[in-house]
KESEDO-690835 format. One record per residue: x, y, z of N, C-alpha, C in turn; chain. Coordinates in Angstrom, 3 decimals, always signed. Last residue first. Layout:
KESEDO-690835
+----------+----------+----------+----------+----------+----------+----------+----------+----------+---+
:     n_px :     n_py :     n_pz :    ca_px :    ca_py :    ca_pz :     c_px :     c_py :     c_pz : c :
+----------+----------+----------+----------+----------+----------+----------+----------+----------+---+
:        X :        Y :        Z :        X :        Y :        Z :        X :        Y :        Z : A :
...
+----------+----------+----------+----------+----------+----------+----------+----------+----------+---+
This chain:
KESEDO-690835
+----------+----------+----------+----------+----------+----------+----------+----------+----------+---+
:     n_px :     n_py :     n_pz :    ca_px :    ca_py :    ca_pz :     c_px :     c_py :     c_pz : c :
+----------+----------+----------+----------+----------+----------+----------+----------+----------+---+
:  +12.738 :  -16.721 :   -2.902 :  +13.787 :  -17.432 :   -2.753 :  +13.505 :  -18.420 :   -2.439 : A :
:  +11.133 :  -14.321 :   -3.039 :  +10.968 :  -15.563 :   -4.352 :  +12.062 :  -16.684 :   -3.777 : A :
:  +11.708 :  -12.661 :   -1.323 :  +10.598 :  -13.233 :   -1.395 :  +10.569 :  -14.506 :   -2.222 : A :
:  +13.989 :  -11.296 :   -2.242 :  +14.029 :  -12.546 :   -0.910 :  +12.770 :  -13.425 :   -0.692 : A :
:  +14.338 :   -9.405 :   -3.927 :  +13.564 :  -10.572 :   -4.374 :  +13.449 :  -11.833 :   -3.403 : A :
:  +15.710 :   -7.073 :   -3.628 :  +16.462 :   -7.800 :   -4.179 :  +15.556 :   -9.505 :   -4.229 : A :
:  +13.606 :   -5.815 :   -2.397 :  +14.259 :   -5.104 :   -3.988 :  +14.866 :   -6.284 :   -4.165 : A :
:  +14.100 :   -6.850 :   +0.361 :  +12.615 :   -7.037 :   -0.739 :  +12.863 :   -6.540 :   -2.115 : A :
:  +16.312 :   -5.979 :   +0.995 :  +16.410 :   -7.807 :   +0.666 :  +14.918 :   -7.901 :   +0.056 : A :
:  +15.870 :   -3.245 :   +1.642 :  +16.879 :   -3.711 :   +0.461 :  +16.695 :   -5.439 :   -0.053 : A :
:  +13.999 :   -3.500 :   +3.552 :  +13.714 :   -2.748 :   +2.443 :  +14.990 :   -3.524 :   +1.307 : A :
:  +15.681 :   -4.817 :   +5.671 :  +14.703 :   -5.244 :   +5.430 :  +13.974 :   -4.980 :   +3.737 : A :
:  +17.955 :   -2.630 :   +5.692 :  +17.963 :   -4.014 :   +5.227 :  +16.811 :   -4.647 :   +4.804 : A :
:  +16.077 :   -0.456 :   +6.979 :  +16.962 :   -0.378 :   +5.595 :  +17.389 :   -1.500 :   +4.831 : A :
:  +15.436 :   -1.676 :   +9.189 :  +14.768 :   -1.242 :   +8.457 :  +14.963 :   -1.514 :   +7.133 : A :
:  +18.207 :   -2.325 :  +10.674 :  +17.319 :   -3.277 :  +10.017 :  +16.143 :   -2.960 :   +9.535 : A :
:  +20.927 :   +0.270 :   +8.914 :  +20.214 :   -0.669 :  +10.167 :  +19.150 :   -1.502 :   +9.590 : A :
:  +24.075 :   -0.629 :   +7.970 :  +22.749 :   -0.170 :   +7.366 :  +22.364 :   -1.019 :   +8.640 : A :
:  +26.640 :   -1.299 :   +8.392 :  +26.512 :   +0.187 :   +7.655 :  +24.979 :   +0.139 :   +7.349 : A :
:  +27.358 :   -3.449 :  +10.140 :  +26.655 :   -2.340 :  +10.534 :  +26.730 :   -1.151 :   +9.921 : A :
:  +28.387 :   -5.592 :   +8.953 :  +29.238 :   -4.837 :   +8.846 :  +29.173 :   -4.001 :   +9.595 : A :
:  +25.862 :   -6.680 :   +7.790 :  +26.820 :   -7.436 :   +8.932 :  +27.629 :   -6.814 :   +9.423 : A :
:  +25.271 :   -4.926 :   +5.877 :  +24.452 :   -4.885 :   +7.195 :  +24.980 :   -5.917 :   +8.142 : A :
:  +27.112 :   -5.649 :   +4.129 :  +27.082 :   -3.980 :   +4.908 :  +26.084 :   -4.518 :   +5.681 : A :
:  +26.705 :   -8.210 :   +3.706 :  +27.703 :   -8.138 :   +4.077 :  +27.620 :   -6.488 :   +4.886 : A :
:  +23.634 :   -8.025 :   +2.525 :  +24.324 :   -8.746 :   +3.892 :  +25.442 :   -8.484 :   +4.265 : A :
:  +24.466 :   -6.341 :   +0.150 :  +23.397 :   -5.678 :   +1.261 :  +23.996 :   -6.457 :   +2.772 : A :
:  +25.533 :   -8.291 :   -1.261 :  +26.413 :   -6.914 :   -0.970 :  +25.991 :   -6.249 :   +0.387 : A :
:  +23.707 :  -10.200 :   -1.742 :  +25.207 :  -10.593 :   -0.934 :  +25.896 :   -9.158 :   -0.245 : A :
:  +21.771 :   -8.472 :   -3.051 :  +22.002 :   -9.294 :   -1.798 :  +22.950 :   -9.540 :   -1.213 : A :
:  +23.389 :   -8.414 :   -5.891 :  +22.824 :   -7.063 :   -4.315 :  +22.563 :   -7.576 :   -3.298 : A :
:  +23.350 :  -11.011 :   -6.263 :  +24.346 :  -10.205 :   -6.416 :  +24.094 :   -9.068 :   -5.279 : A :
:  +20.751 :  -12.293 :   -6.755 :  +21.782 :  -12.706 :   -5.637 :  +22.721 :  -11.976 :   -5.078 : A :
:  +17.622 :  -12.100 :   -7.269 :  +18.798 :  -11.066 :   -7.462 :  +19.847 :  -11.179 :   -6.498 : A :
:  +14.225 :  -12.901 :   -8.241 :  +15.644 :  -13.249 :   -6.921 :  +16.901 :  -12.795 :   -7.652 : A :
:  +11.985 :  -11.417 :   -9.153 :  +12.498 :  -12.125 :   -9.620 :  +13.938 :  -12.087 :   -8.439 : A :
:   +9.893 :   -9.288 :   -8.390 :   +9.505 :  -10.606 :   -9.045 :  +10.417 :  -11.670 :   -9.465 : A :
:  +10.295 :   -8.048 :   -5.444 :  +10.529 :   -7.971 :   -6.903 :   +9.952 :   -9.474 :   -7.206 : A :
:   +8.373 :   -6.416 :   -2.720 :   +8.808 :   -7.424 :   -2.823 :   +9.249 :   -7.600 :   -5.111 : A :
:   +6.595 :   -4.753 :   -1.492 :   +6.251 :   -5.320 :   -2.258 :   +6.894 :   -6.205 :   -2.909 : A :
:   +5.815 :   -3.204 :   +1.949 :   +6.939 :   -4.158 :   +1.074 :   +6.354 :   -5.084 :   +0.097 : A :
:   +4.957 :   -0.348 :   +3.595 :   +4.775 :   -1.973 :   +2.960 :   +5.850 :   -2.166 :   +1.932 : A :
:   +6.590 :   +0.886 :   +6.019 :   +6.146 :   +1.184 :   +4.939 :   +5.955 :   -0.653 :   +3.999 : A :
:   +5.621 :   +0.924 :   +9.550 :   +6.624 :   +0.497 :   +8.438 :   +5.972 :   +0.705 :   +7.062 : A :
:   +3.774 :   +2.143 :  +10.773 :   +5.473 :   +2.340 :  +11.314 :   +6.053 :   +1.889 :  +10.110 : A :
:   +0.896 :   +4.144 :  +10.153 :   +1.817 :   +2.886 :   +9.853 :   +3.323 :   +3.045 :  +10.238 : A :
:   -0.981 :   +5.407 :  +12.721 :   +0.096 :   +5.794 :  +11.218 :   +0.758 :   +4.573 :  +11.234 : A :
:   -2.210 :   +4.623 :  +15.490 :   -3.034 :   +4.621 :  +14.269 :   -2.029 :   +4.757 :  +12.865 : A :
:   -0.768 :   +6.004 :  +17.209 :   -0.570 :   +4.333 :  +17.176 :   -1.575 :   +3.791 :  +16.087 : A :
:   -0.597 :   +8.610 :  +16.982 :   +0.526 :   +8.103 :  +16.526 :   +0.581 :   +6.563 :  +16.498 : A :
:   -3.072 :   +9.049 :  +17.865 :   -3.067 :   +9.171 :  +16.544 :   -1.887 :   +8.780 :  +15.989 : A :
:   -3.412 :   +8.355 :  +20.312 :   -3.881 :   +7.575 :  +19.288 :   -3.537 :   +7.894 :  +17.839 : A :
:   -1.710 :  +10.336 :  +21.326 :   -0.877 :   +9.178 :  +21.413 :   -2.050 :   +8.326 :  +20.401 : A :
:   -3.427 :  +12.807 :  +20.922 :   -2.158 :  +12.548 :  +20.333 :   -1.518 :  +11.190 :  +20.513 : A :
:   -5.481 :  +11.764 :  +22.389 :   -6.020 :  +11.938 :  +21.130 :   -4.381 :  +11.992 :  +20.399 : A :
:   -3.966 :  +12.240 :  +24.730 :   -4.704 :  +11.133 :  +24.498 :   -4.959 :  +10.906 :  +23.098 : A :
:   -3.524 :  +15.012 :  +24.853 :   -2.583 :  +14.139 :  +25.024 :   -3.045 :  +12.288 :  +24.502 : A :
:   -6.154 :  +15.964 :  +24.727 :   -5.545 :  +16.231 :  +24.104 :   -4.494 :  +15.352 :  +23.509 : A :
:   -7.388 :  +15.009 :  +27.528 :   -8.023 :  +14.388 :  +26.503 :   -6.923 :  +14.791 :  +25.010 : A :
:   -5.402 :  +16.559 :  +29.189 :   -5.461 :  +14.939 :  +28.901 :   -6.110 :  +14.288 :  +27.990 : A :
:   -6.355 :  +18.981 :  +28.338 :   -4.931 :  +18.659 :  +28.397 :   -4.680 :  +17.236 :  +28.002 : A :
:   -9.001 :  +18.879 :  +29.497 :   -9.145 :  +18.998 :  +28.449 :   -7.445 :  +18.745 :  +28.219 : A :
:   -8.225 :  +18.408 :  +32.582 :   -9.134 :  +17.241 :  +31.601 :   -9.302 :  +17.356 :  +30.288 : A :
:   -7.458 :  +20.914 :  +32.934 :   -6.855 :  +19.725 :  +33.167 :   -7.081 :  +18.427 :  +32.564 : A :
:   -9.482 :  +22.684 :  +32.336 :   -8.177 :  +22.770 :  +31.693 :   -7.281 :  +21.377 :  +31.689 : A :
:  -12.620 :  +21.022 :  +32.458 :  -11.564 :  +21.746 :  +32.965 :  -10.174 :  +21.778 :  +32.054 : A :
:  -15.084 :  +21.849 :  +30.031 :  -14.513 :  +20.817 :  +30.817 :  -13.138 :  +21.435 :  +31.393 : A :
:  -16.228 :  +23.250 :  +27.815 :  -17.011 :  +22.321 :  +28.781 :  -16.256 :  +21.391 :  +29.682 : A :
:  -15.286 :  +25.774 :  +26.840 :  -14.766 :  +24.734 :  +26.274 :  -15.619 :  +23.216 :  +26.857 : A :
:  -16.846 :  +27.927 :  +28.519 :  -16.424 :  +27.956 :  +26.800 :  -16.079 :  +26.456 :  +26.182 : A :
:  -16.659 :  +26.754 :  +30.863 :  -17.722 :  +27.573 :  +30.585 :  -17.820 :  +27.408 :  +28.872 : A :
:  -14.181 :  +26.486 :  +31.363 :  -14.466 :  +25.491 :  +31.373 :  -16.293 :  +25.673 :  +30.971 : A :
:  -12.923 :  +29.088 :  +31.026 :  -12.645 :  +28.028 :  +30.615 :  -13.628 :  +27.051 :  +30.292 : A :
:  -14.367 :  +30.330 :  +32.893 :  -14.621 :  +30.761 :  +31.873 :  -14.161 :  +29.586 :  +31.046 : A :
:  -13.096 :  +28.960 :  +35.364 :  -14.352 :  +29.223 :  +34.991 :  -14.981 :  +29.257 :  +33.515 : A :
:  -10.398 :  +29.733 :  +35.034 :  -10.666 :  +28.460 :  +35.002 :  -12.472 :  +28.314 :  +34.486 : A :
:  -10.598 :  +32.390 :  +35.733 :  -10.192 :  +32.257 :  +34.139 :  -10.818 :  +30.646 :  +33.924 : A :
:  -11.374 :  +32.666 :  +38.050 :  -12.258 :  +33.372 :  +36.822 :  -12.124 :  +32.635 :  +35.765 : A :
:   -9.468 :  +31.462 :  +39.186 :  -10.698 :  +30.629 :  +39.157 :  -11.400 :  +31.168 :  +38.062 : A :
:   -7.484 :  +33.435 :  +39.024 :   -7.085 :  +32.021 :  +38.234 :   -8.505 :  +30.922 :  +38.406 : A :
:   -8.600 :  +35.309 :  +40.262 :   -8.113 :  +35.652 :  +39.014 :   -7.859 :  +34.506 :  +38.243 : A :
+----------+----------+----------+----------+----------+----------+----------+----------+----------+---+
């Protein structure tokens, strides 16, 4: 029974079920690698020190993760420092 099912699968799909599963797995990994991991940061036109100091202190106390801290710094205009 299993052999006939595998033969039918091979005839319809063109490869073995095991090979087909590894192709699907490979495609899923490729799609994950192609997706952007971080959003683009554009930066503020003027540097604003007060929000930056507050965000820095909050980050140092562990209240934000690194990605959030970078986004907050970008909004404060650190790029123009």
